[in-house]
TORGU-463256 format. One line per 10 residues: number of its first residue (from 1); their letters; for each residue x, y, z of C-alpha. Coordinates in Angstrom, 2 decimals, decimal comma. Each point is the difference from the previous one (the first is absolute). Last residue first. Layout:
! TORGU-463256
NUM = A = X/Y/Z; ...;
END
This chain:
! TORGU-463256
159 = RDPPRLVTIE = 98,97/102,58/-37,48; -2,27/-3,06/0,76; 0,62/-2,79/1,76; 1,13/-3,42/-1,87; -2,92/-2,49/0,30; -2,11/-2,54/2,12; -2,66/0,97/1,24; -2,64/-1,59/0,90; 1,21/-2,95/1,91; -2,54/-2,71/0,95;
149 = TKGVEVGWRG = -0,53/-1,29/3,24; -2,30/-3,18/1,44; -2,17/-1,38/2,28; 2,13/1,74/3,33; -1,34/-1,37/2,96; 0,34/2,05/3,17; -0,28/-0,93/3,84; 3,24/1,91/0,65; 2,35/-2,88/-0,02; -1,13/-0,83/-3,56;
139 = VVGSLEGSLR = 1,07/3,78/-0,99; 3,41/-1,60/0,30; 0,21/-2,92/-2,08; -3,27/0,95/-2,65; 2,35/3,07/-0,61; 3,43/-2,12/-0,94; -2,19/-2,52/-1,99; -2,33/2,86/-1,55; 2,99/2,08/-1,39; 2,45/-2,81/-1,23;
129 = RNLDFRSALA = -2,33/-1,45/-2,60; -1,85/3,97/-0,82; 4,10/1,22/-0,64; 0,37/-3,74/-2,16; -2,97/0,35/-2,10; 1,28/4,09/-0,79; 3,37/-1,22/-1,05; 0,53/1,44/-3,23; 0,58/4,42/1,26; 2,69/-2,09/3,23;
119 = DPRTLEACAA = 1,59/-1,54/-2,51; 0,29/2,66/-2,26; 0,92/2,68/3,25; 2,03/-2,45/1,47; -0,93/-2,46/2,88; 0,96/-0,61/3,66; -1,32/3,59/0,44; -2,78/-0,44/-1,01; -0,72/-2,95/2,50; 1,24/1,94/2,89;
109 = RLVTATLQEL = -2,04/3,74/-1,18; -2,89/-2,41/-0,47; -0,43/-1,61/3,33; 0,64/3,11/1,81; -3,02/1,74/-1,43; -2,07/-3,28/0,71; 1,02/0,90/3,50; -0,94/3,33/0,21; -3,55/-0,38/-1,46; -0,57/-3,46/1,93;
99 = GNVYDSIEYT = 0,75/2,29/3,17; -1,81/2,66/-1,50; -3,20/-2,20/-0,15; 0,47/-2,26/3,46; 0,23/2,97/2,37; 0,35/-0,49/3,09; 1,80/-3,31/-0,35; 0,01/-3,32/1,71; -3,27/1,65/2,57; -2,97/0,42/-2,01;
89 = ARVPDVVRCW = 1,25/-2,19/-3,35; 0,74/-2,39/2,11; -3,56/-0,05/1,59; -1,97/0,14/-2,99; 1,63/-2,93/-1,52; -1,13/-0,73/-3,79; 0,74/4,01/-1,39; 0,31/0,52/-3,30; 2,30/0,51/-2,76; -0,01/0,72/-3,58;
79 = VTAAVEVLLG = 3,24/1,98/-0,87; 1,01/2,26/-2,97; 3,40/0,77/-1,13; 2,17/3,02/-0,79; 3,27/0,32/-1,77; 2,22/2,71/-1,64; 3,58/-1,21/-0,86; 2,92/1,65/0,49; 3,64/-0,84/-1,20; 2,77/-0,79/2,30;
69 = DSTSVPQPRF = 0,61/-3,71/-1,95; -1,31/-1,68/3,28; -3,29/1,81/-0,45; -1,30/3,16/1,44; -3,61/0,67/1,02; -1,66/3,05/-0,48; -4,18/-0,41/1,22; -3,21/-0,20/-1,42; -2,62/0,30/2,70; -1,76/-3,17/1,77;
59 = ALPRFRLDVR = -3,02/-1,75/-0,77; -1,99/-1,81/2,73; -2,97/-1,67/-1,06; -2,46/-1,83/2,38; -0,90/-3,54/1,05; -2,72/0,02/2,05; 0,47/0,17/3,50; -0,60/3,09/1,41; 1,60/0,73/3,86; -1,97/2,31/2,37;
49 = ARVRDVGPVL = 2,48/-0,16/2,73; 0,10/1,01/3,85; -3,83/-0,92/1,01; -0,22/1,08/3,24; -1,20/-2,56/2,85; -0,54/1,64/3,84; -1,34/3,27/-0,48; -2,70/-0,95/-1,65; -0,76/-3,59/-0,04; -0,19/-1,71/-3,61;
39 = FHGGPPLTRS = -2,72/-2,11/-1,58; 0,39/-1,38/-3,24; -2,15/-0,39/-3,53; 1,75/-1,18/-2,77; 2,91/-0,45/-1,88; 3,47/-1,74/1,95; 0,54/2,10/3,55; 3,61/-0,84/0,57; 0,34/-0,44/3,79; 1,64/1,71/3,66;
29 = YKGVREVVFA = 3,48/1,23/-0,75; 0,47/2,40/3,27; -0,87/3,46/0,25; -2,39/0,17/2,59; -2,16/-3,54/-2,31; 1,72/1,16/-3,72; -1,82/-1,50/-2,92; 1,37/0,09/-3,57; -3,05/-0,03/-2,88; -0,07/-2,09/-2,75;
19 = FGDPVRVMLV = -1,42/0,84/-3,37; -0,48/-1,20/-3,75; -4,05/0,47/1,16; -1,43/2,72/2,64; 0,85/-0,48/3,64; -2,88/1,39/1,63; 0,69/1,36/3,49; -2,89/-0,10/3,04; 0,99/1,69/3,31; -0,82/-1,32/3,59;
9 = VSPRTALRM = -0,90/1,59/2,82; -0,76/-1,73/3,16; -3,19/0,91/1,54; 1,47/1,52/3,46; -1,09/-1,56/3,00; -0,90/0,99/3,54; 0,49/-2,14/2,74; -2,38/-1,26/2,19; -0,37/-0,95/3,22;
END
């Protein structure tokens, strides 16, 4: 007696250069696909995330920050980052871009709160160095690397 067999169905997935795809098999992490062609089994395998591995600039809008002497300074920053571990960037944090924005604002607020307004306006280099150091320590756990930070706006707020 011969059993009827169904032809196996596979899906061809092409991962572009500069990207990695995180694949789940039946809802659990299975593997990370590097650039190139790969086969997935529909209904069993699912691409959970398409992760861009290239450096990208994230510009954050200016916001008022209070200094230690109680005066306001407007601060904005640009952070260049890239994902180095697609699995951690997918599972350790729900949205690393939003997390990076919130963390940048928090670090800038804390750094400016320790300075007087004239010192804050004069210490762009020190703020950049502190921002880069504190961001790198936290976002490394998310599978993200900070390449460079730049304070783009540092001025008294417009009134």
